[in-house]
C-alpha positions in Angstrom: 57.3 99.6 -144.7 60.8 98.1 -145.5 61.2 96.6 -149.0 62.6 93.5 -147.4 59.7 93.0 -145.1 57.4 92.9 -148.1 59.4 90.1 -149.9 59.2 87.7 -146.9 56.9 84.7 -147.6 54.5 83.3 -145.1 55.1 79.6 -144.4 54.3 77.0 -141.8 56.9 74.4 -141.3 60.7 74.3 -141.2 62.3 70.9 -142.2 66.0 70.2 -142.2 67.1 67.7 -144.9 70.1 66.9 -147.0 71.2 69.2 -149.8 72.5 68.0 -153.1 75.7 69.9 -152.9 77.9 70.5 -156.0 80.7 68.1 -156.6 83.4 70.6 -155.4 82.0 70.9 -151.9 80.0 67.8 -151.2 82.6 66.4 -148.9 82.3 69.5 -146.7 78.6 70.2 -146.6 76.0 68.7 -144.3 72.6 69.2 -142.8 72.7 68.9 -139.0 69.1 68.1 -138.1 66.3 66.4 -140.0 63.6 68.6 -138.4 63.4 71.6 -136.2 61.1 70.8 -133.3 58.2 68.4 -133.4 54.7 69.2 -134.8 52.9 71.4 -134.1 55.9 73.4 -132.8 57.9 73.2 -136.0 59.6 76.4 -137.2 59.6 77.7 -140.8 61.9 79.9 -142.9 64.6 81.3 -140.7 65.7 84.7 -141.9 68.4 84.8 -139.2 71.5 82.6 -138.7 72.2 80.7 -135.5 74.4 81.9 -132.7 76.8 79.9 -130.6 75.9 80.1 -126.9 78.4 80.1 -124.0 77.1 76.6 -123.2 78.2 75.2 -126.6 74.7 74.9 -128.0 73.3 76.9 -131.0 70.3 79.2 -130.7 68.1 80.6 -133.4 64.7 81.9 -134.5 62.4 81.2 -137.4 60.4 83.9 -139.0 57.3 81.7 -139.4 56.0 78.4 -138.0 56.1 77.3 -134.4 53.0 76.2 -132.6 51.0 79.3 -133.6 52.5 80.2 -137.0 54.2 83.4 -135.9 57.7 82.2 -135.5 59.7 80.4 -132.8 62.9 80.2 -130.8 64.9 77.0 -130.8 68.0 75.4 -129.4 70.2 72.9 -131.3 73.1 70.9 -129.9 76.3 70.4 -131.9 75.1 66.9 -132.7 71.9 68.3 -134.3 69.4 67.6 -131.5 66.7 70.3 -131.7 64.4 71.7 -129.0 61.7 74.3 -129.5 62.0 76.8 -126.7 59.2 79.3 -127.4 56.5 79.9 -130.0 55.3 83.4 -130.6 51.5 83.8 -130.4 50.9 87.3 -131.8 50.4 88.8 -128.4 54.0 88.6 -127.2 55.6 89.6 -130.5 55.7 87.9 -133.8 58.1 87.2 -136.7 61.6 87.4 -135.3 63.8 88.4 -138.1 67.3 88.9 -136.6 69.9 86.8 -134.9 69.8 86.3 -131.1 72.5 87.7 -128.8 73.6 86.4 -125.4 73.7 89.1 -122.8 76.2 89.6 -120.0 73.7 87.9 -117.7 73.8 84.7 -119.8 70.2 85.1 -121.1 69.2 85.3 -124.8 67.9 88.6 -126.2 66.2 89.2 -129.5 63.8 91.3 -131.5 60.6 90.9 -133.5 59.4 92.6 -136.6 55.7 92.7 -135.7 53.5 92.6 -132.7 49.8 91.8 -132.0 47.7 93.1 -135.0 44.9 94.0 -132.7 47.0 96.4 -130.6 48.7 97.8 -133.8 52.1 97.5 -132.2 54.9 96.9 -134.6 58.0 95.3 -133.1 59.3 94.2 -129.7 62.4 93.3 -127.7 62.4 90.1 -125.7 64.5 87.9 -123.5 64.5 84.2 -122.6 66.8 81.9 -120.7 68.8 79.3 -122.6 66.6 76.7 -120.9 63.5 78.2 -122.5 62.0 79.7 -119.3 61.4 83.2 -118.2 60.3 84.6 -121.6 59.5 88.3 -121.3 58.7 91.1 -123.7 60.9 94.0 -122.5 59.4 96.6 -124.8 56.8 96.8 -127.6 57.1 99.8 -129.9 54.2 102.2 -129.5 51.3 101.8 -131.8 50.4 104.0 -134.7 49.2 107.5 -133.7 46.3 108.5 -136.0 46.3 112.0 -134.8 49.9 112.5 -135.9 49.9 110.0 -138.8 53.0 108.2 -137.7 54.5 105.7 -135.3 56.0 107.5 -132.3 59.0 105.2 -131.9 59.1 103.9 -135.5 58.0 100.6 -136.9 59.6 97.2 -136.9 62.9 95.9 -135.6 64.7 93.9 -138.2 68.2 94.2 -136.8 69.9 92.2 -134.0 71.0 93.7 -130.7 74.6 94.5 -130.0 76.4 94.5 -126.7 77.6 97.8 -125.4 79.4 98.8 -122.2 76.2 99.4 -120.3 73.5 97.2 -121.9 72.3 96.1 -125.3 71.7 98.5 -128.2 69.5 98.3 -131.3 67.9 100.4 -134.0 64.3 100.6 -135.3 63.8 99.7 -138.9 61.5 102.6 -140.1 61.3 106.2 -139.1 59.3 107.4 -136.2 57.2 110.6 -135.7 59.1 113.9 -136.3 60.7 115.4 -133.3 59.8 118.9 -134.3 58.5 121.0 -137.2 61.9 121.1 -138.9 62.9 117.6 -138.1 64.4 115.4 -140.8 63.3 111.7 -141.1 65.0 109.5 -138.5 64.9 106.1 -136.9 65.4 105.5 -133.2 68.5 104.0 -131.6 67.6 102.4 -128.3 69.3 100.8 -125.3 68.1 97.9 -123.2 69.5 98.4 -119.7 71.0 95.4 -117.8 68.3 95.6 -115.2 65.3 97.6 -113.9 61.6 97.7 -114.5 61.8 100.1 -117.5 64.8 98.8 -119.4 64.1 100.4 -122.8 65.1 103.9 -123.7 65.7 105.8 -126.9 69.1 107.4 -126.9 69.4 108.9 -130.3 68.5 108.7 -134.0 69.7 107.5 -137.3 69.9 110.4 -139.8 67.7 108.7 -142.4 64.3 107.1 -142.9 65.3 103.7 -141.8 67.6 100.7 -141.7 67.3 97.0 -142.1 70.8 96.3 -140.9 72.0 96.8 -137.3 74.7 98.5 -135.4 78.4 97.5 -135.1 80.3 98.4 -132.0 83.8 99.6 -132.9 87.0 99.5 -130.9 86.7 103.3 -130.7 83.5 103.0 -128.6 81.2 104.3 -131.3 78.4 102.3 -133.0 78.5 102.3 -136.8 75.7 101.4 -139.2 74.2 101.8 -142.7 70.8 103.0 -143.8 68.7 101.1 -146.3 68.3 103.8 -148.9 65.0 102.6 -150.2 63.1 105.7 -149.1 64.4 109.1 -148.3 68.1 109.6 -148.6 68.8 108.2 -152.1 70.8 105.0 -151.7 71.5 105.4 -148.0 74.5 106.4 -145.9 77.0 105.3 -143.3 76.7 106.8 -139.9 78.0 106.5 -136.4 76.6 107.3 -133.0 78.1 107.3 -129.5 76.8 105.1 -126.7 75.7 108.2 -124.9 73.4 108.9 -127.7 72.4 111.9 -129.7 72.1 112.4 -133.4 74.0 110.1 -135.7 76.9 111.6 -137.7 76.9 111.0 -141.4 80.3 109.7 -142.6 79.5 108.7 -146.2 76.7 109.2 -148.7 76.2 106.0 -150.7 75.7 105.9 -154.5 74.3 103.2 -156.7 77.8 102.2 -157.7 78.8 101.9 -154.1 76.1 99.4 -153.4 72.8 99.9 -151.5 70.0 98.0 -149.8 72.1 96.9 -146.8 70.5 94.0 -145.0 73.5 92.9 -143.1 75.7 94.5 -140.4 79.2 95.8 -141.1 82.1 94.0 -139.4 85.3 95.5 -138.0 88.0 93.0 -139.0 91.3 92.3 -137.3 92.9 94.9 -139.5 90.8 97.6 -137.9 88.8 98.3 -141.1 85.1 97.9 -141.5 83.8 95.5 -144.2 80.2 95.0 -145.3 77.9 93.9 -148.1 75.2 95.6 -150.1 72.4 93.6 -151.7 72.0 95.8 -154.8 74.1 98.2 -156.9 77.7 97.9 -158.0 79.8 98.6 -161.0 77.6 96.8 -163.6 75.2 99.1 -165.4 72.7 96.4 -166.4 73.0 94.0 -163.4 72.7 95.0 -159.8 74.2 92.0 -158.0 75.4 93.8 -154.9 78.8 94.6 -153.6 81.5 94.0 -150.9 82.9 97.3 -149.5 85.6 98.5 -147.1 85.1 101.6 -144.9 87.6 103.5 -142.9 86.0 106.1 -140.7 87.5 109.5 -140.2 86.4 112.6 -138.3 83.9 113.5 -141.0 82.8 112.7 -144.5 85.9 114.3 -146.1 88.3 112.2 -144.0 86.4 109.0 -144.2 87.3 106.5 -146.9 84.8 104.2 -148.7 86.0 101.6 -151.2 83.9 99.3 -153.3 86.0 96.2 -153.4 83.9 93.7 -155.4 80.8 93.8 -157.5 78.8 90.6 -157.9 78.4 90.0 -161.6 75.7 88.2 -163.6 76.6 84.5 -163.6 79.2 85.2 -160.9 80.5 81.9 -159.4 79.9 83.4 -156.0 76.3 84.2 -156.8 74.7 87.6 -156.3 72.8 89.6 -153.7 74.7 89.1 -150.4 71.8 89.4 -148.0 73.7 88.9 -144.7 76.9 90.6 -143.6 80.4 89.0 -143.3 81.8 86.8 -140.6 85.5 86.7 -139.8 87.1 83.3 -139.7 89.9 82.1 -137.6 92.1 82.1 -140.7 91.6 85.8 -141.1 89.3 85.5 -144.2 85.8 86.9 -144.2 82.9 84.5 -145.1 79.5 85.4 -146.5 76.6 84.2 -148.5 74.6 85.3 -151.5 70.9 84.4 -152.0 70.9 84.0 -155.8 73.0 82.0 -158.2 73.5 82.4 -162.0 71.8 84.9 -164.2 68.8 85.7 -162.0 68.3 89.5 -161.9 67.6 91.3 -158.7 64.2 90.2 -157.3 63.7 87.8 -160.2 64.0 84.1 -160.5 64.6 81.2 -158.2 66.5 82.0 -155.1 69.6 79.7 -154.6 72.8 81.3 -153.4 76.3 80.4 -152.5 78.8 80.5 -149.6 81.9 82.4 -150.4 85.1 83.6 -148.7 86.7 87.0 -149.1 90.4 87.7 -148.5 90.9 91.3 -147.2 94.5 91.3 -148.2 94.3 90.0 -151.8 90.6 91.1 -152.2 89.9 87.7 -153.7 86.3 86.3 -153.6 86.2 82.5 -153.6 83.0 80.5 -154.0 82.9 77.6 -151.6 79.5 76.0 -152.0 76.5 76.6 -154.3 73.0 75.7 -153.1 70.7 73.5 -155.2 68.6 75.4 -157.7 65.9 72.8 -158.4 62.8 73.4 -156.2 61.2 70.3 -157.5 63.8 68.2 -155.9 63.0 66.7 -152.5 66.2 67.8 -150.8 67.1 71.2 -152.3 67.9 74.3 -150.2 68.7 77.9 -151.0 68.6 81.6 -150.1 70.8 81.8 -147.1 69.8 85.1 -145.4 71.4 84.9 -142.0 74.9 85.5 -140.8 77.3 82.6 -140.7 78.8 81.6 -137.4 82.1 79.7 -136.9 81.7 76.9 -134.4 85.4 75.9 -134.6 88.2 76.7 -137.0 87.0 76.0 -140.5 83.4 75.0 -139.6 80.6 77.4 -140.3 76.9 77.0 -139.5 74.2 78.9 -141.4 70.5 78.7 -142.4 68.6 78.8 -145.6 65.3 80.4 -146.0 64.1 77.8 -148.5 64.7 74.1 -148.8 64.4 70.8 -146.9 61.9 68.1 -147.4 59.0 70.6 -147.5 61.0 73.5 -149.0 60.8 75.7 -145.9 64.4 76.1 -144.8 67.5 74.2 -143.6 70.3 74.6 -141.1 73.6 73.6 -142.6 77.3 73.2 -141.7 80.1 73.8 -144.1 83.5 72.6 -143.3 86.0 74.5 -145.4 89.4 73.3 -144.2 90.0 72.1 -147.8 88.8 75.4 -149.3 91.4 77.3 -151.3 92.1 80.9 -152.0 93.6 81.8 -155.4 95.6 85.0 -155.8 96.8 86.4 -159.1 99.5 88.9 -160.0 100.4 90.3 -163.4 103.6 92.0 -164.4 103.5 94.5 -165.9 99.9 95.7 -165.4 100.6 98.5 -167.9 102.0 97.0 -171.1 102.2 97.7 -174.9 101.0 95.4 -177.7 103.2 92.4 -178.1 104.9 92.8 -174.7 105.1 89.6 -172.6 103.0 89.7 -169.5 104.0 87.3 -166.7 101.0 85.9 -164.7 101.5 84.2 -161.4 98.7 82.3 -159.6 99.2 81.3 -156.0 96.7 78.8 -154.5 96.7 78.4 -150.8 94.7 76.3 -148.3 94.7 75.8 -144.5 94.6 72.1 -145.3 98.0 71.9 -147.1 99.4 72.6 -150.5 97.0 72.3 -153.4 97.9 70.5 -156.7 96.4 70.5 -160.1 95.6 73.0 -162.9 95.0 76.7 -163.0 93.3 78.4 -165.9 94.3 81.9 -166.7 91.4 83.9 -168.2 90.9 87.2 -169.9 87.2 87.7 -169.2 85.7 84.4 -170.3 88.5 83.6 -172.9 91.3 81.2 -171.8 94.8 82.6 -172.2 96.4 79.4 -171.1 96.8 76.7 -168.4 99.5 76.2 -165.8 100.3 73.3 -163.5 100.7 74.0 -159.8 104.1 73.4 -158.3 104.5 74.2 -154.6 101.1 76.0 -154.8 102.1 78.3 -157.7 101.5 78.3 -161.4 102.8 80.7 -164.1 102.0 81.7 -167.6 103.8 84.1 -169.9 101.5 85.5 -172.6 101.5 88.1 -175.3 97.9 87.2 -176.3 96.3 90.4 -174.8 94.9 93.0 -177.2 95.1 96.7 -176.8 92.7 97.9 -174.2 91.9 97.4 -170.5 91.3 93.8 -169.4 90.2 91.9 -166.3 92.3 88.9 -165.8 91.5 86.0 -163.4 93.1 82.7 -162.4 90.7 79.8 -161.9 91.9 76.8 -159.9 90.3 73.6 -160.9 90.6 71.8 -157.6 91.8 68.3 -157.0 90.7 65.2 -155.0 91.4 67.1 -151.8 91.1 70.8 -152.3 88.1 72.9 -153.6 88.2 75.1 -156.6 88.5 78.8 -156.4 88.8 81.9 -158.6 91.0 84.9 -158.0 89.8 88.4 -157.9 90.1 90.4 -161.1 93.5 92.0 -161.9 93.2 94.9 -164.3 95.8 95.0 -167.1 96.0 97.8 -169.6 97.7 97.3 -173.0 98.5 100.3 -175.1 99.7 100.6 -178.7 103.3 99.8 -179.3 105.6 102.5 -180.7 107.2 101.9 -184.1 110.1 103.0 -186.2 110.0 103.4 -189.9 113.1 102.9 -192.1 113.2 103.6 -195.9 115.5 102.3 -198.6 115.6 102.9 -202.4 117.1 100.6 -204.9 119.0 101.1 -207.1 120.5 104.3 -205.6 121.8 106.1 -207.6 119.5 105.6 -210.6 119.1 107.0 -214.0 116.4 109.4 -215.2 113.1 107.5 -215.6 114.6 104.3 -214.3 112.2 102.3 -212.1 113.2 102.5 -208.5 111.9 100.3 -205.6 111.1 102.2 -202.5 110.9 99.8 -199.4 109.6 100.9 -196.0 110.0 98.6 -193.0 107.9 99.2 -189.9 109.3 97.7 -186.7 107.9 97.6 -183.2 109.9 99.3 -180.5 110.8 96.9 -177.6 109.2 95.8 -175.4 106.5 95.8 -178.1 106.4 93.1 -180.8 104.5 91.9 -183.8 103.9 93.0 -187.4 102.3 96.3 -188.1 99.4 96.6 -190.6 98.0 99.5 -192.5 99.4 101.8 -195.2 102.6 103.8 -195.8 102.8 107.0 -197.8 106.0 107.8 -199.7 107.2 111.4 -200.3 109.8 113.2 -202.4 110.1 116.3 -200.3 106.5 117.5 -200.0 105.4 115.7 -203.2 103.5 112.5 -202.6 104.8 109.6 -204.7 102.1 107.1 -203.7 100.7 104.7 -201.0 101.4 101.1 -200.4 99.9 98.5 -197.9 102.0 96.7 -195.4 102.6 93.0 -195.8 104.5 91.4 -192.8 105.6 94.9 -191.8 106.9 95.9 -195.2 105.5 98.2 -197.9 107.0 98.6 -201.4 106.3 101.3 -204.0 107.7 101.5 -207.6 108.7 105.0 -208.6 110.7 106.8 -211.3 112.4 110.3 -211.2 112.7 112.7 -214.1 114.8 115.4 -212.6 118.5 114.8 -212.0 120.2 115.4 -208.7 119.3 114.6 -205.1 115.8 113.7 -203.9 114.9 113.8 -200.2 112.7 110.8 -199.7 110.6 109.9 -196.6 108.0 107.2 -195.7 105.1 107.9 -193.3 103.4 105.1 -191.5 99.8 106.0 -190.4 99.5 103.5 -187.6 96.9 100.8 -186.9 94.9 99.7 -183.8 98.0 98.0 -182.3 100.9 100.3 -183.4 101.5 104.0 -183.3 102.4 106.1 -186.4 106.0 106.9 -187.3 108.1 108.7 -190.0 111.3 107.5 -191.5 114.5 109.5 -191.5 115.2 111.3 -194.8 116.9 109.1 -197.4 118.7 111.0 -200.2 118.2 109.4 -203.5 120.5 110.5 -206.4 119.4 110.6 -210.0 122.2 110.8 -212.7 122.0 111.6 -216.4 
């Protein structure tokens, strides 16, 4: 059984109510309908987002609720008028988990995770008209076979269907019975034909034990997908399969650092590259907040390129655990959601979440709205698990699994025309101690030119603040220590535009080179006369600052003594007994910010 099936909570009613949005996004956030359906056909806890039909209405499902408590299908007008179209009754499928899709015939198609308990069937594919008539189960997965100890076709359908050239395609969540004695675990990929009496057929298999996310049809004609990685093949993999079927081809083996537990589908953006999210994993050793990744397929694993773009951090302003995939907006940005906010560790704490944007060009993640975290409040909402849909430019609709007047979910609309994207550049990105680093923040918005302040941050420490002029702010700083740093620019927002934070820019600062000069005074001197030896340590440009540490003074190979630097200068008193010339040098040992150096030889003369 999928891990994500086990964490779903059984509930009865779905109520839509207002959310106490944060100050930055209150003007753009709204709840569209006060209630989904009328009792007793009231839905509960949608795990899927809504889809925009060709008739301009929105269609969706709820995992629970309806007239029988097994989930329902609903229609919602752009004005928020809701109509329940169908309630599942545990004989015609139950618990629809994924988004609906409109077929080429104009009808709605969807999947369920479970079927009638009495028949031991586990998942189905259904269709219904947009008017709510003609509901039909097109196929129910075969029941458990006790003689073989497995499900012949696999168990559960958690992913949405996707349109192909000759029908709709989908994938079963958990592995089916082995195909032969040497067969590896696999999950079925199936096709729903456009017409006919037996429209369901298995065309191939995913080369892993199962997947919660579905298929993505590419411009090259292949279907691409990810496996869940909870059982079987470690942390999962990325595969592709042709419409004609067969065995899926493995293109990348995922690691914990890549991200794993994929519950949303990948998207092929307008730049031709695939982007996706992983609910867990990432770069942080002690916090698995999930990732955003980019994938460019090749002919095989060697020629395919996987890039982890972003790891959601603990206390990340964009939240953590992106449950759904990404949706591409009209502005070319990708939009997504997370189901947790703040320091809640994976599978721990109150589920809240955020809506964020992601810029594929700058790779900046910008939080747009944070859901309320107080379950005791009458109007809180949280845990958006479904895919966002853009109804018109800058307007996105989504669902939350929790919230509303009874805490059982909401449907929301977020207008983000006043959202901003902050980009940050640093020059140079490889510097030495004391070198000036020029930071440039650029804040853009589809709604105009933002104004206000930008904070430049080194981790959580503020380097300085800049005032936007023409959408840009600058800061020149030398306040960056030796080491590797992650710098960000955080836009405060103003009365019109929302706040945003840039992606991290990595800057490495090394130790600055030094020069050591030595002087002796008086020179020449008499025997046993006290002589002052002065070593001056200077940073080599573009480095700057005063070195610290100690300097050793030598007469040839003989050590005369050691002195500490004060403001870059070390002084030692010495006296010479032997007459003639003495070859003096000063050796600086370096410190955490400056490299060692040795002075040129200074000839000191001792007279009678």
